N, C-alpha and C positions, 0 to 999 in steps of 0.2 A: 340851460335846458333840455330835457331828452326830448327826440319828437314823440307827437302823440300817439296812445294807445288808437286803436280802432276804435275801441267804446268809446273813448273821448271823443275822436274826431265822428262819430255819429251823433253825439248829445250835442255838438258844437252848430252840424247841419240841423236836428231835431229843431234844437231851439230856436233857431231862424226860422223854420216855418211853422212853428208852432205860433212864433210874434207875426206871421204871414209875410215876415219880406222874402225878397228874392234876393238871389246873390249882389246884384247891381244895385238893389235897394239899400243893404246892409253895407255895400262899398263906399257906396255916396254917402251913407251916416258916419263912416269912422274915417272916409279918406283914403281911400285905397283903390285899388283895380278890382272889379269881379272877378277878374283871375287870379289874381292875388286871397279872394276868398277862397275860391274853389281849392286853390293848393294849400290853404288851411285845412278846410274841412279834409283835406286827401291826406294832410300829415307830411308832404314833402319841405315843408316852411312851419317855423315857431316865428309866432307876433314877436313884436319888440314890448317892452312893457309898458310902453306909450300905447301902443294899437291896444294892448291886451285890454288897457283899461277902458278904452271908447268900445270896444268890442262885448266888455261887460257891461259898461253902462248899455247900452242901444239894446243889448238882450236881457235885458234885468237878472242876469247870473252873477254867480260868482267863478272865478279864473279856475276852480279846483273842480267845479261842476262842467267847463267846457276843455281845457285842455288837461 
């Protein structure tokens, strides 16, 4: 999987905010650190498939909308 595009990173952040979740809240829901969520939002890392599914479930979104 290629690194996130700036547009997609923004979508991930906006969706998290729309769901009224802080980074720590989302991190707790999906079982990672808040720092990892930040790294995903900044495009420094890509999620594993398992984490991708958890994030999509938590944000009620599809993968192609977020990443």
